[in-house]
C-alpha positions in Angstrom: 64.8 -8.9 71.9 64.1 -9.8 68.3 63.3 -7.1 65.7 60.1 -7.6 63.6 61.0 -7.7 59.9 59.0 -5.3 57.8 57.7 -6.6 54.5 58.3 -4.0 52.0 55.5 -5.5 49.6 52.9 -4.9 52.2 54.0 -1.3 52.6 53.9 -0.7 48.9 50.3 -2.1 48.8 49.2 0.2 51.7 50.9 3.2 49.9 49.0 2.2 46.6 45.7 2.0 48.6 46.3 5.3 50.2 47.2 7.0 46.8 44.1 5.6 45.2 42.0 7.0 47.9 43.6 10.3 47.8 43.4 10.5 44.1 39.7 9.4 44.1 39.1 12.1 46.7 40.7 14.6 44.3 38.6 13.4 41.5 35.4 13.8 43.6 36.2 17.4 44.6 36.8 18.2 41.0 34.2 16.4 38.9 31.0 18.1 37.7 29.0 15.0 38.4 26.4 15.7 40.9 26.8 14.2 44.4 30.3 12.9 43.8 32.0 15.4 46.0 30.3 14.0 49.0 32.1 10.7 48.5 35.4 12.4 49.1 34.7 14.4 52.1 35.7 13.4 55.6 32.1 13.0 56.9 30.4 10.3 58.8 29.8 6.8 57.4 25.9 7.4 57.6 26.3 10.5 55.3 28.3 8.6 52.8 26.1 5.7 52.8 23.0 8.0 52.3 24.7 9.7 49.3 25.7 6.3 47.9 22.1 5.2 48.1 20.9 8.4 46.5 23.4 8.0 43.6 22.4 4.5 43.0 18.7 5.2 43.0 19.3 8.1 40.6 21.5 5.9 38.3 18.9 3.1 38.3 16.1 5.5 37.2 18.4 7.0 34.5 19.0 3.6 33.4 15.4 2.5 33.3 14.4 5.5 31.3 17.3 5.0 28.8 16.2 1.4 28.4 12.6 2.5 27.7 13.7 5.0 25.1 16.0 2.4 23.4 13.1 -0.2 23.5 10.9 2.2 21.9 13.4 2.9 19.2 14.0 -0.8 18.6 10.3 -1.6 18.5 8.9 1.4 16.5 11.9 3.3 14.9 9.7 4.7 12.2 6.8 7.1 12.6 4.4 8.6 10.1 3.9 12.3 10.2 2.5 15.0 8.0 4.6 17.0 5.7 5.5 20.5 6.5 4.5 21.8 2.9 1.6 21.2 0.7 1.9 19.3 -2.5 0.1 20.6 -5.8 -2.0 18.1 -7.5 -0.3 18.6 -10.9 2.7 16.7 -9.2 0.6 13.5 -9.0 -1.5 11.7 -11.8 -5.3 12.1 -12.1 -6.8 8.7 -10.6 -7.4 5.9 -13.0 -11.2 5.5 -13.4 -12.3 1.9 -14.1 -15.9 1.5 -15.2 -17.8 -1.7 -15.4 -21.3 -2.0 -17.0 -23.7 -4.3 -15.1 -24.8 -5.4 -18.4 -22.3 -8.2 -19.3 -23.3 -9.1 -23.0 -25.4 -7.9 -25.8 -28.7 -9.4 -25.9 -28.9 -9.9 -29.6 -25.5 -11.9 -29.3 -26.5 -14.0 -26.2 -29.9 -14.1 -24.4 -29.2 -15.7 -21.2 -32.9 -15.7 -20.2 -33.9 -17.8 -23.3 -31.1 -20.2 -22.7 -32.0 -20.7 -19.0 -35.7 -21.1 -20.0 -34.8 -23.7 -22.4 -32.8 -25.5 -19.8 -35.7 -25.4 -17.4 -38.0 -26.8 -20.0 -35.4 -29.4 -20.9 -35.2 -28.1 -24.5 -32.3 -28.7 -26.8 -29.7 -26.0 -27.0 -26.8 -25.7 -29.4 -23.3 -26.4 -28.4 -22.5 -22.9 -28.9 -25.2 -21.6 -26.5 -24.0 -24.3 -23.9 -20.5 -23.0 -24.2 -21.4 -19.4 -23.9 -23.7 -20.1 -21.0 -20.9 -21.9 -19.1 -18.6 -18.8 -19.6 -21.5 -16.2 -18.8 -22.2 -18.0 -15.5 -18.8 -16.8 -14.1 -19.9 -13.1 -14.5 -23.5 -13.3 -13.5 -24.6 -12.4 -9.9 -27.7 -14.6 -10.0 -27.2 -18.2 -9.1 -27.0 -20.3 -12.2 -25.4 -23.4 -10.7 -28.5 -25.5 -11.1 -28.3 -25.1 -14.7 -24.5 -25.6 -15.2 -23.6 -28.9 -17.2 -21.8 -31.0 -14.9 -19.7 -32.6 -17.9 -18.5 -29.1 -19.0 -15.2 -29.5 -17.0 -13.6 -27.6 -14.2 -11.2 -25.6 -16.3 -11.6 -23.4 -19.4 -9.1 -22.2 -22.1 -8.2 -18.9 -23.5 -11.2 -19.1 -25.8 -13.0 -17.7 -22.7 -11.6 -14.4 -23.4 -12.6 -14.7 -27.2 -16.2 -15.4 -26.2 -16.3 -12.5 -23.7 -15.0 -10.2 -26.3 -17.5 -11.2 -28.8 -20.7 -11.0 -26.7 -19.8 -7.9 -24.6 -21.8 -4.7 -25.0 -20.4 -2.0 -27.2 -19.7 0.3 -24.1 -17.4 2.9 -25.8 -19.9 3.5 -28.6 -22.5 4.0 -25.9 -20.5 6.8 -24.3 -22.0 9.7 -26.2 -20.1 12.4 -24.5 -16.6 12.4 -22.9 -14.5 15.3 -21.7 -11.3 15.8 -19.8 -9.7 19.1 -18.7 -12.3 21.0 -20.8 -11.4 19.2 -24.0 -14.1 17.4 -25.8 -13.2 13.8 -26.9 -16.8 12.8 -27.9 -15.8 12.1 -31.5 -13.9 9.1 -30.5 -13.9 8.3 -26.7 -11.7 5.4 -27.3 -8.8 7.9 -26.9 -9.6 7.9 -23.2 -10.9 4.5 -22.4 -9.0 1.3 -22.5 -10.7 -2.2 -22.3 -9.4 -4.3 -19.4 -10.3 -7.7 -17.8 -11.2 -7.4 -14.1 -13.2 -9.6 -11.7 -16.4 -8.0 -13.2 -15.5 -9.1 -16.8 -14.8 -6.5 -19.6 -14.4 -3.1 -17.9 -12.9 0.2 -19.3 -10.3 2.2 -17.7 -9.2 5.9 -18.0 -5.6 6.8 -17.1 -4.3 3.3 -16.3 -0.7 2.5 -17.2 0.0 0.3 -20.1 0.1 -3.5 -19.4 3.8 -3.5 -20.3 4.5 -1.2 -17.3 2.4 -3.2 -14.8 2.8 -7.0 -16.0 6.1 -8.9 -16.7 6.5 -10.4 -20.0 5.4 -14.0 -19.2 1.8 -12.8 -18.5 -0.8 -13.7 -21.2 -2.8 -10.9 -22.7 -5.8 -11.1 -24.9 -5.6 -8.9 -28.1 -5.6 -5.2 -27.4 -6.9 -5.5 -24.0 -5.0 -3.1 -21.3 -3.0 -1.8 -24.2 -2.6 1.8 -23.7 -1.7 3.9 -26.8 0.1 6.6 -24.7 3.8 6.8 -23.8 3.7 6.0 -20.2 7.4 6.3 -19.3 7.3 9.8 -17.9 6.0 8.8 -14.5 6.6 6.2 -11.9 5.2 5.9 -8.3 8.7 6.4 -6.6 9.9 9.4 -8.2 6.8 10.9 -9.8 6.9 12.7 -13.1 10.2 13.3 -14.9 11.8 16.8 -14.8 11.3 17.2 -18.5 7.7 15.8 -18.5 5.2 18.1 -20.4 1.8 19.1 -19.4 0.1 16.2 -21.4 2.3 13.7 -20.2 0.7 10.2 -19.5 -0.7 9.2 -17.1 -2.7 12.4 -17.5 -2.9 15.0 -14.7 -5.0 18.0 -13.8 -3.4 21.3 -13.3 -6.4 22.7 -11.1 -9.1 21.4 -9.1 -12.9 21.8 -9.7 -15.3 20.0 -12.0 -14.3 21.9 -15.3 -10.8 20.4 -14.8 -11.9 16.8 -14.4 -13.4 13.9 -16.4 -17.0 13.9 -17.5 -18.6 11.0 -19.1 -22.3 10.4 -20.4 -22.8 6.6 -20.6 -25.9 5.0 -22.2 -27.5 1.5 -22.1 -30.5 0.1 -24.2 -33.5 -1.3 -22.7 -33.3 -4.4 -24.8 -30.0 -5.5 -23.3 -31.3 -5.7 -19.8 -31.0 -9.4 -18.6 -32.4 -9.8 -15.1 -31.5 -13.4 -15.2 -27.9 -12.4 -15.0 -28.1 -9.2 -12.8 -31.1 -7.6 -11.1 -29.2 -4.4 -10.7 -28.6 -2.0 -13.7 -25.9 0.7 -14.1 -22.4 1.0 -13.7 -19.8 0.2 -11.2 -16.8 2.6 -10.8 -13.6 2.5 -8.8 -10.8 5.1 -8.7 -7.4 3.9 -8.2 -3.5 4.5 -8.7 -2.6 4.1 -12.5 -0.1 1.3 -11.6 -2.9 -0.8 -9.7 -5.1 -3.4 -11.0 -8.7 -2.9 -10.0 -10.7 -5.3 -8.1 -14.4 -4.1 -8.4 -15.9 -6.8 -6.0 -13.9 -5.4 -3.1 -14.4 -1.7 -3.6 -16.6 0.6 -6.0 -19.5 2.9 -6.1 -22.5 3.0 -8.3 -23.5 5.1 -10.9 -27.4 4.3 -11.4 -29.4 4.8 -14.6 -30.8 8.2 -15.3 -28.8 9.7 -12.6 -25.9 12.2 -12.3 -23.0 11.2 -10.0 -20.2 13.6 -8.9 -17.1 12.1 -7.4 -14.8 14.7 -5.6 -11.4 13.4 -5.1 -8.8 13.8 -2.3 -5.5 12.3 -2.8 -3.8 10.3 0.0 -0.1 10.1 -0.5 2.6 8.7 1.7 6.3 9.1 1.2 9.4 7.9 2.9 12.4 9.8 3.8 15.9 8.5 2.5 17.1 8.1 6.1 14.4 5.3 6.7 15.8 3.2 3.8 18.8 2.1 6.0 16.2 0.3 8.4 15.4 -3.4 7.8 12.0 -4.0 6.1 10.6 -5.5 9.4 11.2 -2.3 11.1 10.2 0.2 8.5 7.2 -1.9 7.4 7.2 -1.1 3.7 9.1 -2.0 0.6 11.0 0.0 -1.8 10.4 -1.0 -5.4 13.9 -2.5 -5.9 13.3 -4.8 -2.8 10.4 -6.9 -3.6 10.0 -8.6 -7.0 6.9 -10.2 -8.1 6.4 -13.0 -10.6 3.6 -11.5 -12.7 3.9 -7.7 -12.0 6.6 -5.4 -13.1 5.5 -2.8 -10.6 5.2 -3.6 -6.9 2.2 -2.4 -4.9 0.4 -4.0 -1.9 -2.7 -4.7 -4.0 -0.7 -6.2 -6.9 1.1 -8.4 -4.4 -2.0 -9.8 -2.9 -3.6 -10.4 -6.1 -0.4 -12.4 -7.2 -0.5 -14.3 -3.8 -4.1 -15.1 -4.5 -3.3 -16.4 -7.8 -0.6 -18.5 -6.6 -2.7 -20.1 -3.8 -5.6 -20.7 -6.4 -3.0 -22.4 -8.9 -1.8 -24.5 -6.1 -5.1 -25.4 -4.7 -7.2 -25.8 -7.7 -4.8 -26.3 -10.6 -6.3 -23.3 -12.4 -6.8 -19.5 -11.8 -9.8 -17.2 -11.8 -10.3 -15.5 -15.2 -9.2 -12.0 -13.9 -6.0 -13.2 -12.4 -2.6 -12.7 -14.2 -1.5 -16.0 -15.8 0.9 -17.7 -18.2 -0.4 -19.0 -21.6 -0.6 -22.5 -20.6 -2.3 -21.9 -17.4 -6.0 -23.0 -17.2 -9.1 -20.8 -16.2 -11.2 -22.1 -13.4 -14.8 -22.9 -14.7 -18.1 -22.7 -12.6 -17.4 -26.3 -11.4 -14.2 -25.1 -9.7 -16.1 -22.1 -7.9 -16.1 -23.9 -4.5 -12.4 -24.7 -4.9 -11.6 -21.0 -5.8 -13.5 -19.7 -2.7 -11.6 -22.1 -0.4 -8.4 -20.9 -1.9 -9.4 -17.3 -1.1 -10.4 -18.4 2.4 -6.9 -20.1 2.8 -5.2 -16.8 1.8 -7.4 -14.7 4.3 -6.9 -17.0 7.2 -3.3 -17.9 6.7 -1.9 -20.3 9.2 -5.1 -20.0 11.1 -6.7 -22.0 8.3 -5.5 -25.3 9.9 -7.8 -24.8 12.8 -10.8 -25.0 10.6 -9.8 -27.2 7.7 -7.3 -30.1 7.4 -4.4 -29.1 4.7 -3.6 -31.4 2.1 0.1 -30.8 2.3 2.7 -28.9 4.4 3.4 -26.5 1.6 -0.3 -25.6 1.1 0.0 -22.2 2.7 1.4 -19.3 0.7 3.4 -16.6 2.7 2.3 -13.3 0.8 4.6 -10.9 2.8 2.7 -8.0 1.1 3.8 -4.9 3.0 2.7 -1.6 1.6 5.0 0.2 -0.8 7.2 2.9 0.7 5.9 5.6 -1.6 2.2 5.0 -2.2 -0.7 7.0 -3.7 -4.5 6.4 -3.2 -7.6 8.4 -3.7 -10.4 9.2 -1.2 -13.8 9.8 -2.8 -16.9 11.6 -1.9 -19.8 11.1 -4.1 -23.1 12.8 -4.3 -25.9 12.0 -6.9 -29.2 13.3 -8.1 -31.9 12.4 -10.6 -31.0 13.4 -14.3 -33.9 14.5 -16.5 -31.7 14.1 -19.5 -34.7 13.6 -21.9 -36.1 17.1 -21.4 -32.5 18.6 -21.8 -31.6 16.6 -24.9 -35.0 17.6 -26.7 -33.4 20.9 -27.4 -29.9 19.7 -28.3 -29.1 20.0 -32.1 -28.1 16.8 -33.6 -30.1 14.6 -31.1 -33.2 14.4 -33.1 -32.3 10.6 -34.1 -31.7 9.6 -30.5 -34.4 7.3 -29.3 -35.1 8.4 -25.8 -37.6 5.8 -25.0 -35.3 2.9 -25.6 -32.1 4.4 -23.9 -31.0 5.2 -20.4 -28.2 7.5 -19.8 -26.0 8.1 -16.8 -23.3 10.8 -16.0 -20.1 10.6 -14.3 -18.0 13.6 -13.2 -14.6 13.0 -11.3 -12.5 15.9 -10.3 -10.0 17.2 -7.6 -11.5 19.0 -4.6 -8.5 21.2 -4.0 -5.4 22.5 -5.7 -3.1 21.1 -2.9 -3.0 18.4 -0.6 -1.0 17.3 2.5 1.3 14.2 2.2 2.3 12.0 4.9 5.9 10.9 5.3 7.6 7.9 7.1 10.5 9.4 9.3 12.8 7.9 11.7 11.7 8.3 15.3 15.1 9.2 16.5 17.8 10.7 14.4 21.5 10.6 15.6 20.9 14.1 17.1 17.6 13.1 18.8 19.2 10.1 20.1 22.1 11.8 21.7 19.8 14.4 23.1 17.4 12.1 24.7 20.2 10.2 26.3 22.2 13.1 27.3 19.2 14.8 28.7 18.3 12.0 30.9 22.0 11.5 32.2 22.1 15.3 32.8 18.7 15.2 34.6 19.5 12.4 37.0 23.3 12.8 37.5 24.5 15.9 35.8 26.5 13.8 33.6 27.8 15.6 30.4 30.5 15.3 27.7 32.8 17.5 30.0 32.2 14.9 32.7 33.3 12.1 30.5 36.4 14.4 29.5 37.2 14.7 33.1 37.1 10.9 33.7 39.4 10.4 30.8 41.6 13.0 31.8 42.1 11.8 35.4 42.7 8.2 34.1 45.2 9.3 31.5 46.7 12.8 30.9 46.7 13.9 34.6 48.5 10.6 35.7 51.2 11.1 33.0 51.8 14.7 34.0 51.9 13.8 37.7 54.7 11.3 37.0 56.5 14.0 34.9 56.1 16.8 37.7 56.2 14.8 40.9 57.7 11.4 40.0 54.6 9.5 41.0 51.3 8.9 39.5 49.1 10.2 42.4 50.8 13.7 42.5 51.7 15.6 45.7 50.4 13.8 48.8 
């Protein structure tokens, strides 16, 4: 009878499998993970399969929930919340107030109605009248296209600004009273008001930053326009006022709320300067904005009618960004820090300045000129009245973006301008609530000393008061949706809810795979321990 040879390798394999099974049972009986101890018990196959299915379902549900949290973190890692503390108004600048008279030129210097009448009757007009008419047509709301000389050309030179400066109404002289923070500046309101060029022509701004702090050096400036005499280095949008900034630092700030701590202006216009051929509405346009921003009064404004008092109560809207958010890429946080986005024309980045620069680039690319209120280099031409259609199309291109090709045939592949004008991470704007009433100033001025020479029949006055409503306001803040602690807590909470898994459970796995094996070999001579 032959003896069957026993394969030692086969016996070793069986012994290894047995050791692994016993070692796994030992782990199942010891681990803190819920349900695992049932895998190691000597129970029926049905019970084991039932617990395996339950464990797989729990693990699948846990994985799905973890995936949804991670997906939310990836798609929206930054949230905007309210700050836990109020901010006093003296930590932010008083809003810049830009005022634009509806009267665009002094009647004695240029009478648009007379020139249009001559053109209608085909009378001769001087070269100077024709040139001023071409320039004035860019500012007037009434359509003057039928009277524009087709041979005048599509572009204008820098003498456009000289002409506007010469024919503009003397607004500052017509401001008979100006007060800020209770201090009377009526002797010389030019201390408060700075002339600027906007899309409404010559306007006047209070508390705007100097042009050297808004524009880059390559931008063309006309004379002293947008030239603020104050030192504007004590404040910037990102960090606010410097620690050593004094109470009278520029841009100016209000220490307290209320009309007595605001800006008050009495603004006048003369009947003789009304020119309804240019504009049928009289009075003033006003916009409140951040000192670092260039205003566009065709987009947003409120009116100050003649012979009325308008009161504007201001509530600041400020959004800040926590330092932790700076670590996210721009696409996720959806805002720029000042050092991340550089503009060609503007030294200070803001979303509004970025849009204006983008519109400038599109207009220059499409029309070979820019609108008169846009930043430009010295050699860049200004678009005349004949280019108005082109300018409007350029603005349409910017607004529609890539959708433009569905409506119009682009001239070239590089016709579209990618603006990428995200908000700035720290931004300041102002919400305004206005109220107004009739102002019977003629009766009240009749008793005021020194007003005897004031011709009340030929002048209209308007009053504007701007002030903060409250001493404090609540800021908003961009914060990360999940910090490291929140992230671990969410993941750990779900693992604990579905499986009972914890850091100690992880340590048990590491212990059974490393330290316990080494100690078993040392104590019992085999990795599985005593069998």
